[in-house]
PQR file of N, CA, C, O and H, with PARSE charges and radii, in Angstrom:
ATOM      1  N   MET A   1     158.292 189.762 107.865 -0.4000 1.5000
ATOM      2  CA  MET A   1     157.192 190.672 107.979 -0.0000 2.0000
ATOM      3  C   MET A   1     157.402 192.090 107.265  0.5500 1.7000
ATOM      4  O   MET A   1     156.455 192.665 106.728 -0.5500 1.4000
ATOM      5  N   ARG A   2     158.633 192.595 107.287 -0.4000 1.5000
ATOM      6  CA  ARG A   2     159.061 193.800 106.931 -0.0000 2.0000
ATOM      7  C   ARG A   2     158.509 193.734 105.332  0.5500 1.7000
ATOM      8  O   ARG A   2     157.839 194.641 104.839 -0.5500 1.4000
ATOM      9  H   ARG A   2     159.403 192.128 107.723  0.4000 1.0000
ATOM     10  N   ALA A   3     158.810 192.800 104.780 -0.4000 1.5000
ATOM     11  CA  ALA A   3     158.643 192.625 103.270 -0.0000 2.0000
ATOM     12  C   ALA A   3     157.113 192.896 102.771  0.5500 1.7000
ATOM     13  O   ALA A   3     156.741 193.463 101.745 -0.5500 1.4000
ATOM     14  H   ALA A   3     159.354 192.064 105.181  0.4000 1.0000
ATOM     15  N   LEU A   4     156.322 192.294 103.854 -0.4000 1.5000
ATOM     16  CA  LEU A   4     154.775 192.441 103.486 -0.0000 2.0000
ATOM     17  C   LEU A   4     154.434 193.851 103.572  0.5500 1.7000
ATOM     18  O   LEU A   4     153.797 194.445 102.702 -0.5500 1.4000
ATOM     19  H   LEU A   4     156.625 191.833 104.688  0.4000 1.0000
ATOM     20  N   TRP A   5     154.925 194.429 104.769 -0.4000 1.5000
ATOM     21  CA  TRP A   5     154.644 195.815 104.988 -0.0000 2.0000
ATOM     22  C   TRP A   5     155.054 196.704 103.733  0.5500 1.7000
ATOM     23  O   TRP A   5     154.266 197.523 103.261 -0.5500 1.4000
ATOM     24  H   TRP A   5     155.442 193.946 105.475  0.4000 1.0000
ATOM     25  N   ASP A   6     156.409 196.485 103.189 -0.4000 1.5000
ATOM     26  CA  ASP A   6     156.707 197.053 102.223 -0.0000 2.0000
ATOM     27  C   ASP A   6     155.933 197.077 101.056  0.5500 1.7000
ATOM     28  O   ASP A   6     155.818 198.143 100.450 -0.5500 1.4000
ATOM     29  H   ASP A   6     157.049 195.820 103.573  0.4000 1.0000
ATOM     30  N   GLU A   7     155.323 195.942 100.605 -0.4000 1.5000
ATOM     31  CA  GLU A   7     154.458 195.610  99.620 -0.0000 2.0000
ATOM     32  C   GLU A   7     153.272 196.353  99.693  0.5500 1.7000
ATOM     33  O   GLU A   7     152.774 196.923  98.722 -0.5500 1.4000
ATOM     34  H   GLU A   7     155.417 195.076 101.097  0.4000 1.0000
ATOM     35  N   SER A   8     152.741 196.358 101.003 -0.4000 1.5000
ATOM     36  CA  SER A   8     151.400 196.905 101.236 -0.0000 2.0000
ATOM     37  C   SER A   8     151.546 198.453 100.982  0.5500 1.7000
ATOM     38  O   SER A   8     150.568 199.121 100.645 -0.5500 1.4000
ATOM     39  H   SER A   8     153.145 195.895 101.792  0.4000 1.0000
ATOM     40  N   GLU A   9     152.795 199.003 101.152 -0.4000 1.5000
ATOM     41  CA  GLU A   9     153.015 200.511 100.952 -0.0000 2.0000
ATOM     42  C   GLU A   9     152.843 200.899  99.684  0.5500 1.7000
ATOM     43  O   GLU A   9     152.425 202.020  99.391 -0.5500 1.4000
ATOM     44  H   GLU A   9     153.590 198.461 101.425  0.4000 1.0000
ATOM     45  N   LYS A  10     153.214 199.829  98.672 -0.4000 1.5000
ATOM     46  CA  LYS A  10     152.859 200.141  97.208 -0.0000 2.0000
ATOM     47  C   LYS A  10     151.401 199.967  96.793  0.5500 1.7000
ATOM     48  O   LYS A  10     151.013 200.380  95.700 -0.5500 1.4000
ATOM     49  H   LYS A  10     153.553 198.919  98.910  0.4000 1.0000
ATOM     50  N   LEU A  11     150.689 199.430  97.557 -0.4000 1.5000
ATOM     51  CA  LEU A  11     149.083 199.147  97.040 -0.0000 2.0000
ATOM     52  C   LEU A  11     148.117 200.033  97.761  0.5500 1.7000
ATOM     53  O   LEU A  11     147.285 200.682  97.127 -0.5500 1.4000
ATOM     54  H   LEU A  11     151.004 199.094  98.445  0.4000 1.0000
ATOM     55  N   TYR A  12     148.201 200.082  99.096 -0.4000 1.5000
ATOM     56  CA  TYR A  12     147.108 200.843  99.798 -0.0000 2.0000
ATOM     57  C   TYR A  12     146.888 202.314  99.773  0.5500 1.7000
ATOM     58  O   TYR A  12     145.759 202.781  99.928 -0.5500 1.4000
ATOM     59  H   TYR A  12     148.877 199.555  99.611  0.4000 1.0000
ATOM     60  N   PRO A  13     148.050 203.133  99.561 -0.5600 1.5000
ATOM     61  CA  PRO A  13     147.949 204.457  99.429  0.2800 2.0000
ATOM     62  C   PRO A  13     147.124 204.783  98.201  0.5500 1.7000
ATOM     63  O   PRO A  13     146.395 205.775  98.204 -0.5500 1.4000
ATOM     64  N   ALA A  14     147.212 204.000  97.176 -0.4000 1.5000
ATOM     65  CA  ALA A  14     146.306 204.264  95.762 -0.0000 2.0000
ATOM     66  C   ALA A  14     144.897 204.036  96.102  0.5500 1.7000
ATOM     67  O   ALA A  14     144.055 204.413  95.288 -0.5500 1.4000
ATOM     68  H   ALA A  14     147.804 203.194  97.174  0.4000 1.0000
ATOM     69  N   ILE A  15     144.501 203.439  97.254 -0.4000 1.5000
ATOM     70  CA  ILE A  15     142.941 203.255  97.343 -0.0000 2.0000
ATOM     71  C   ILE A  15     142.603 204.095  98.675  0.5500 1.7000
ATOM     72  O   ILE A  15     141.553 203.917  99.294 -0.5500 1.4000
ATOM     73  H   ILE A  15     145.185 203.132  97.916  0.4000 1.0000
ATOM     74  N   GLY A  16     143.504 204.950  99.030 -0.4000 1.5000
ATOM     75  CA  GLY A  16     143.177 206.015 100.046 -0.0000 2.0000
ATOM     76  C   GLY A  16     143.448 205.678 101.451  0.5500 1.7000
ATOM     77  O   GLY A  16     142.937 206.368 102.333 -0.5500 1.4000
ATOM     78  H   GLY A  16     144.356 205.095  98.527  0.4000 1.0000
ATOM     79  N   ALA A  17     144.313 204.540 101.781 -0.4000 1.5000
ATOM     80  CA  ALA A  17     144.531 204.141 102.965 -0.0000 2.0000
ATOM     81  C   ALA A  17     145.622 204.821 103.620  0.5500 1.7000
ATOM     82  O   ALA A  17     146.589 205.196 102.957 -0.5500 1.4000
ATOM     83  H   ALA A  17     144.729 203.980 101.065  0.4000 1.0000
ATOM     84  N   SER A  18     145.548 205.025 104.939 -0.4000 1.5000
ATOM     85  CA  SER A  18     146.730 205.741 105.792 -0.0000 2.0000
ATOM     86  C   SER A  18     147.473 204.782 106.511  0.5500 1.7000
ATOM     87  O   SER A  18     146.900 203.842 107.061 -0.5500 1.4000
ATOM     88  H   SER A  18     144.762 204.721 105.479  0.4000 1.0000
ATOM     89  N   PRO A  19     148.787 204.941 106.563 -0.5600 1.5000
ATOM     90  CA  PRO A  19     149.662 203.792 107.272  0.2800 2.0000
ATOM     91  C   PRO A  19     149.660 204.363 108.752  0.5500 1.7000
ATOM     92  O   PRO A  19     149.488 205.554 109.015 -0.5500 1.4000
ATOM     93  N   LYS A  20     149.874 203.367 109.678 -0.4000 1.5000
ATOM     94  CA  LYS A  20     150.374 203.546 111.112 -0.0000 2.0000
ATOM     95  C   LYS A  20     151.442 202.683 111.290  0.5500 1.7000
ATOM     96  O   LYS A  20     151.258 201.652 111.936 -0.5500 1.4000
ATOM     97  H   LYS A  20     150.014 202.400 109.464  0.4000 1.0000
ATOM     98  N   GLU A  21     152.507 202.932 110.831 -0.4000 1.5000
ATOM     99  CA  GLU A  21     153.678 201.911 110.671 -0.0000 2.0000
ATOM    100  C   GLU A  21     153.959 201.545 112.089  0.5500 1.7000
ATOM    101  O   GLU A  21     154.186 200.349 112.272 -0.5500 1.4000
ATOM    102  H   GLU A  21     152.657 203.770 110.306  0.4000 1.0000
ATOM    103  N   HIS A  22     153.990 202.350 113.159 -0.4000 1.5000
ATOM    104  CA  HIS A  22     154.394 201.870 114.546 -0.0000 2.0000
ATOM    105  C   HIS A  22     153.568 200.643 114.973  0.5500 1.7000
ATOM    106  O   HIS A  22     154.045 199.878 115.811 -0.5500 1.4000
ATOM    107  H   HIS A  22     153.805 203.321 113.010  0.4000 1.0000
ATOM    108  N   VAL A  23     152.366 200.419 114.445 -0.4000 1.5000
ATOM    109  CA  VAL A  23     151.619 199.201 114.850 -0.0000 2.0000
ATOM    110  C   VAL A  23     151.228 198.397 113.713  0.5500 1.7000
ATOM    111  O   VAL A  23     150.295 197.599 113.805 -0.5500 1.4000
ATOM    112  H   VAL A  23     151.979 201.040 113.764  0.4000 1.0000
ATOM    113  N   LEU A  24     151.977 198.583 112.498 -0.4000 1.5000
ATOM    114  CA  LEU A  24     151.693 197.793 111.401 -0.0000 2.0000
ATOM    115  C   LEU A  24     150.186 197.733 110.886  0.5500 1.7000
ATOM    116  O   LEU A  24     149.590 196.706 110.560 -0.5500 1.4000
ATOM    117  H   LEU A  24     152.734 199.232 112.423  0.4000 1.0000
ATOM    118  N   GLN A  25     149.724 198.934 110.877 -0.4000 1.5000
ATOM    119  CA  GLN A  25     148.179 198.891 110.645 -0.0000 2.0000
ATOM    120  C   GLN A  25     147.729 199.945 109.504  0.5500 1.7000
ATOM    121  O   GLN A  25     148.279 201.046 109.514 -0.5500 1.4000
ATOM    122  H   GLN A  25     150.208 199.768 111.142  0.4000 1.0000
ATOM    123  N   TRP A  26     146.870 199.693 108.639 -0.4000 1.5000
ATOM    124  CA  TRP A  26     146.309 200.624 107.692 -0.0000 2.0000
ATOM    125  C   TRP A  26     144.849 200.987 108.110  0.5500 1.7000
ATOM    126  O   TRP A  26     144.086 200.174 108.632 -0.5500 1.4000
ATOM    127  H   TRP A  26     146.423 198.799 108.631  0.4000 1.0000
ATOM    128  N   SER A  27     144.538 202.257 107.836 -0.4000 1.5000
ATOM    129  CA  SER A  27     143.103 202.742 107.967 -0.0000 2.0000
ATOM    130  C   SER A  27     142.723 203.023 106.659  0.5500 1.7000
ATOM    131  O   SER A  27     143.457 203.588 105.847 -0.5500 1.4000
ATOM    132  H   SER A  27     145.158 202.918 107.412  0.4000 1.0000
ATOM    133  N   PHE A  28     141.377 202.567 106.397 -0.4000 1.5000
ATOM    134  CA  PHE A  28     140.930 202.812 105.052 -0.0000 2.0000
ATOM    135  C   PHE A  28     139.739 203.832 105.305  0.5500 1.7000
ATOM    136  O   PHE A  28     139.244 203.987 106.421 -0.5500 1.4000
ATOM    137  H   PHE A  28     140.781 202.108 107.057  0.4000 1.0000
ATOM    138  N   PRO A  29     139.274 204.596 104.032 -0.5600 1.5000
ATOM    139  CA  PRO A  29     138.356 205.623 104.122  0.2800 2.0000
ATOM    140  C   PRO A  29     136.946 205.134 104.632  0.5500 1.7000
ATOM    141  O   PRO A  29     136.162 205.838 105.267 -0.5500 1.4000
ATOM    142  N   SER A  30     136.753 203.897 104.280 -0.4000 1.5000
ATOM    143  CA  SER A  30     135.579 203.374 104.795 -0.0000 2.0000
ATOM    144  C   SER A  30     135.460 203.198 106.232  0.5500 1.7000
ATOM    145  O   SER A  30     134.348 202.893 106.662 -0.5500 1.4000
ATOM    146  H   SER A  30     137.390 203.325 103.764  0.4000 1.0000
ATOM    147  N   GLY A  31     136.439 203.342 107.055 -0.4000 1.5000
ATOM    148  CA  GLY A  31     136.375 202.976 108.490 -0.0000 2.0000
ATOM    149  C   GLY A  31     137.084 201.683 108.779  0.5500 1.7000
ATOM    150  O   GLY A  31     137.394 201.372 109.930 -0.5500 1.4000
ATOM    151  H   GLY A  31     137.342 203.590 106.706  0.4000 1.0000
ATOM    152  N   GLY A  32     137.340 200.936 107.741 -0.4000 1.5000
ATOM    153  CA  GLY A  32     138.025 199.536 108.081 -0.0000 2.0000
ATOM    154  C   GLY A  32     139.381 199.804 108.279  0.5500 1.7000
ATOM    155  O   GLY A  32     139.847 200.941 108.201 -0.5500 1.4000
ATOM    156  H   GLY A  32     137.089 201.188 106.807  0.4000 1.0000
ATOM    157  N   PHE A  33     140.108 198.687 108.561 -0.4000 1.5000
ATOM    158  CA  PHE A  33     141.408 198.588 108.914 -0.0000 2.0000
ATOM    159  C   PHE A  33     142.161 197.384 108.746  0.5500 1.7000
ATOM    160  O   PHE A  33     141.628 196.332 109.099 -0.5500 1.4000
ATOM    161  H   PHE A  33     139.729 197.764 108.624  0.4000 1.0000
ATOM    162  N   GLY A  34     143.185 197.369 108.318 -0.4000 1.5000
ATOM    163  CA  GLY A  34     144.032 196.073 108.012 -0.0000 2.0000
ATOM    164  C   GLY A  34     145.217 196.126 109.034  0.5500 1.7000
ATOM    165  O   GLY A  34     145.641 197.194 109.476 -0.5500 1.4000
ATOM    166  H   GLY A  34     143.618 198.223 108.031  0.4000 1.0000
ATOM    167  N   ILE A  35     145.742 194.859 109.393 -0.4000 1.5000
ATOM    168  CA  ILE A  35     146.796 194.653 110.306 -0.0000 2.0000
ATOM    169  C   ILE A  35     147.687 193.685 109.639  0.5500 1.7000
ATOM    170  O   ILE A  35     147.237 192.617 109.225 -0.5500 1.4000
ATOM    171  H   ILE A  35     145.397 193.991 109.034  0.4000 1.0000
ATOM    172  N   VAL A  36     148.885 193.994 109.518 -0.4000 1.5000
ATOM    173  CA  VAL A  36     150.112 193.127 108.907 -0.0000 2.0000
ATOM    174  C   VAL A  36     150.538 192.277 110.293  0.5500 1.7000
ATOM    175  O   VAL A  36     151.040 192.922 111.213 -0.5500 1.4000
ATOM    176  H   VAL A  36     149.251 194.862 109.854  0.4000 1.0000
ATOM    177  N   ALA A  37     150.363 191.014 110.424 -0.4000 1.5000
ATOM    178  CA  ALA A  37     150.785 190.194 111.501 -0.0000 2.0000
ATOM    179  C   ALA A  37     151.361 188.917 110.906  0.5500 1.7000
ATOM    180  O   ALA A  37     151.378 188.633 109.708 -0.5500 1.4000
ATOM    181  H   ALA A  37     149.955 190.489 109.677  0.4000 1.0000
ATOM    182  N   HIS A  38     151.889 188.099 112.038 -0.4000 1.5000
ATOM    183  CA  HIS A  38     152.330 186.781 111.690 -0.0000 2.0000
ATOM    184  C   HIS A  38     152.038 185.903 112.823  0.5500 1.7000
ATOM    185  O   HIS A  38     151.665 186.293 113.930 -0.5500 1.4000
ATOM    186  H   HIS A  38     151.875 188.329 113.011  0.4000 1.0000
ATOM    187  N   LEU A  39     152.259 184.544 112.426 -0.4000 1.5000
ATOM    188  CA  LEU A  39     152.124 183.690 113.611 -0.0000 2.0000
ATOM    189  C   LEU A  39     153.447 183.333 114.049  0.5500 1.7000
ATOM    190  O   LEU A  39     154.236 182.703 113.344 -0.5500 1.4000
ATOM    191  H   LEU A  39     152.563 184.228 111.527  0.4000 1.0000
ATOM    192  N   GLU A  40     153.708 183.773 115.316 -0.4000 1.5000
ATOM    193  CA  GLU A  40     155.124 183.566 115.865 -0.0000 2.0000
ATOM    194  C   GLU A  40     155.209 182.114 116.488  0.5500 1.7000
ATOM    195  O   GLU A  40     156.247 181.494 116.257 -0.5500 1.4000
ATOM    196  H   GLU A  40     153.067 184.285 115.888  0.4000 1.0000
ATOM    197  N   HIS A  41     154.332 181.566 117.175 -0.4000 1.5000
ATOM    198  CA  HIS A  41     154.439 180.119 117.759 -0.0000 2.0000
ATOM    199  C   HIS A  41     153.224 179.438 117.450  0.5500 1.7000
ATOM    200  O   HIS A  41     152.107 179.946 117.552 -0.5500 1.4000
ATOM    201  H   HIS A  41     153.489 182.069 117.363  0.4000 1.0000
ATOM    202  N   ASP A  42     153.479 178.218 117.051 -0.4000 1.5000
ATOM    203  CA  ASP A  42     152.255 177.170 116.699 -0.0000 2.0000
ATOM    204  C   ASP A  42     151.272 177.162 117.822  0.5500 1.7000
ATOM    205  O   ASP A  42     150.101 176.955 117.502 -0.5500 1.4000
ATOM    206  H   ASP A  42     154.386 177.806 116.968  0.4000 1.0000
ATOM    207  N   LYS A  43     151.574 177.371 119.201 -0.4000 1.5000
ATOM    208  CA  LYS A  43     150.666 177.146 120.120 -0.0000 2.0000
ATOM    209  C   LYS A  43     149.622 178.225 120.049  0.5500 1.7000
ATOM    210  O   LYS A  43     148.547 178.052 120.624 -0.5500 1.4000
ATOM    211  H   LYS A  43     152.525 177.539 119.461  0.4000 1.0000
ATOM    212  N   THR A  44     149.887 179.397 119.340 -0.4000 1.5000
ATOM    213  CA  THR A  44     148.971 180.551 119.360 -0.0000 2.0000
ATOM    214  C   THR A  44     148.160 180.566 118.134  0.5500 1.7000
ATOM    215  O   THR A  44     147.572 181.600 117.816 -0.5500 1.4000
ATOM    216  H   THR A  44     150.760 179.538 118.873  0.4000 1.0000
ATOM    217  N   VAL A  45     148.079 179.466 117.397 -0.4000 1.5000
ATOM    218  CA  VAL A  45     147.230 179.400 116.180 -0.0000 2.0000
ATOM    219  C   VAL A  45     145.754 179.536 116.381  0.5500 1.7000
ATOM    220  O   VAL A  45     145.023 180.083 115.555 -0.5500 1.4000
ATOM    221  H   VAL A  45     148.557 178.626 117.655  0.4000 1.0000
ATOM    222  N   LEU A  46     145.360 179.040 117.461 -0.4000 1.5000
ATOM    223  CA  LEU A  46     143.817 179.395 117.790 -0.0000 2.0000
ATOM    224  C   LEU A  46     143.628 180.792 117.922  0.5500 1.7000
ATOM    225  O   LEU A  46     142.473 181.180 117.748 -0.5500 1.4000
ATOM    226  H   LEU A  46     145.953 178.595 118.132  0.4000 1.0000
ATOM    227  N   ASN A  47     144.395 181.543 118.159 -0.4000 1.5000
ATOM    228  CA  ASN A  47     144.137 183.023 118.237 -0.0000 2.0000
ATOM    229  C   ASN A  47     143.749 183.617 117.063  0.5500 1.7000
ATOM    230  O   ASN A  47     143.194 184.716 117.036 -0.5500 1.4000
ATOM    231  H   ASN A  47     145.333 181.228 118.300  0.4000 1.0000
ATOM    232  N   TRP A  48     144.046 182.857 115.931 -0.4000 1.5000
ATOM    233  CA  TRP A  48     143.788 183.507 114.531 -0.0000 2.0000
ATOM    234  C   TRP A  48     142.631 182.671 113.754  0.5500 1.7000
ATOM    235  O   TRP A  48     142.246 182.884 112.604 -0.5500 1.4000
ATOM    236  H   TRP A  48     144.497 181.965 115.953  0.4000 1.0000
ATOM    237  N   GLN A  49     142.175 181.695 114.626 -0.4000 1.5000
ATOM    238  CA  GLN A  49     141.012 181.004 114.030 -0.0000 2.0000
ATOM    239  C   GLN A  49     139.877 181.660 113.570  0.5500 1.7000
ATOM    240  O   GLN A  49     139.322 182.475 114.308 -0.5500 1.4000
ATOM    241  H   GLN A  49     142.487 181.522 115.560  0.4000 1.0000
ATOM    242  N   GLY A  50     139.408 181.398 112.343 -0.4000 1.5000
ATOM    243  CA  GLY A  50     138.274 181.979 111.803 -0.0000 2.0000
ATOM    244  C   GLY A  50     138.747 183.253 110.838  0.5500 1.7000
ATOM    245  O   GLY A  50     137.861 183.825 110.203 -0.5500 1.4000
ATOM    246  H   GLY A  50     139.858 180.736 111.744  0.4000 1.0000
ATOM    247  N   LEU A  51     139.855 183.619 110.739 -0.4000 1.5000
ATOM    248  CA  LEU A  51     140.426 184.575 109.986 -0.0000 2.0000
ATOM    249  C   LEU A  51     140.923 184.171 108.578  0.5500 1.7000
ATOM    250  O   LEU A  51     141.646 183.185 108.435 -0.5500 1.4000
ATOM    251  H   LEU A  51     140.574 183.154 111.254  0.4000 1.0000
ATOM    252  N   ALA A  52     140.517 184.963 107.512 -0.4000 1.5000
ATOM    253  CA  ALA A  52     140.776 184.441 106.338 -0.0000 2.0000
ATOM    254  C   ALA A  52     142.111 184.233 105.860  0.5500 1.7000
ATOM    255  O   ALA A  52     142.420 183.347 105.064 -0.5500 1.4000
ATOM    256  H   ALA A  52     139.929 185.764 107.628  0.4000 1.0000
ATOM    257  N   ASP A  53     142.978 185.158 106.418 -0.4000 1.5000
ATOM    258  CA  ASP A  53     144.527 185.174 105.955 -0.0000 2.0000
ATOM    259  C   ASP A  53     145.289 185.580 107.133  0.5500 1.7000
ATOM    260  O   ASP A  53     145.429 186.781 107.365 -0.5500 1.4000
ATOM    261  H   ASP A  53     142.728 185.878 107.065  0.4000 1.0000
ATOM    262  N   PRO A  54     145.855 184.585 107.990 -0.5600 1.5000
ATOM    263  CA  PRO A  54     146.512 185.044 109.031  0.2800 2.0000
ATOM    264  C   PRO A  54     147.863 186.042 108.861  0.5500 1.7000
ATOM    265  O   PRO A  54     148.345 186.681 109.797 -0.5500 1.4000
ATOM    266  N   ALA A  55     148.329 186.045 107.607 -0.4000 1.5000
ATOM    267  CA  ALA A  55     149.394 186.814 107.236 -0.0000 2.0000
ATOM    268  C   ALA A  55     149.075 188.348 107.214  0.5500 1.7000
ATOM    269  O   ALA A  55     149.865 189.257 107.466 -0.5500 1.4000
ATOM    270  H   ALA A  55     147.938 185.526 106.847  0.4000 1.0000
ATOM    271  N   HIS A  56     147.756 188.450 106.860 -0.4000 1.5000
ATOM    272  CA  HIS A  56     147.616 189.904 106.376 -0.0000 2.0000
ATOM    273  C   HIS A  56     145.985 190.159 106.601  0.5500 1.7000
ATOM    274  O   HIS A  56     145.180 190.071 105.674 -0.5500 1.4000
ATOM    275  H   HIS A  56     147.114 187.712 106.655  0.4000 1.0000
ATOM    276  N   LEU A  57     145.690 190.425 107.704 -0.4000 1.5000
ATOM    277  CA  LEU A  57     144.354 190.616 108.334 -0.0000 2.0000
ATOM    278  C   LEU A  57     143.617 191.801 107.957  0.5500 1.7000
ATOM    279  O   LEU A  57     144.053 192.930 108.184 -0.5500 1.4000
ATOM    280  H   LEU A  57     146.344 190.497 108.457  0.4000 1.0000
ATOM    281  N   LEU A  58     142.548 191.582 107.407 -0.4000 1.5000
ATOM    282  CA  LEU A  58     141.552 192.842 107.096 -0.0000 2.0000
ATOM    283  C   LEU A  58     140.286 192.638 107.788  0.5500 1.7000
ATOM    284  O   LEU A  58     139.593 191.633 107.633 -0.5500 1.4000
ATOM    285  H   LEU A  58     142.195 190.665 107.223  0.4000 1.0000
ATOM    286  N   ARG A  59     139.958 193.754 108.667 -0.4000 1.5000
ATOM    287  CA  ARG A  59     138.721 193.619 109.314 -0.0000 2.0000
ATOM    288  C   ARG A  59     137.817 195.028 109.035  0.5500 1.7000
ATOM    289  O   ARG A  59     136.686 195.140 109.509 -0.5500 1.4000
ATOM    290  H   ARG A  59     140.521 194.571 108.793  0.4000 1.0000
TER
END
């Protein structure tokens, strides 16, 4: 997961996003936010149902 966060640090500041590294979250000027997360256990897969990309959530 650290690699995904490191890659996001290369991209998101260019579009005005602010990092909150302690919670692996980005805040965007539009008011939206993105969360860097992962699926730890198969049994929690339904917690991610309906999300476009469970590795990198944008809401």
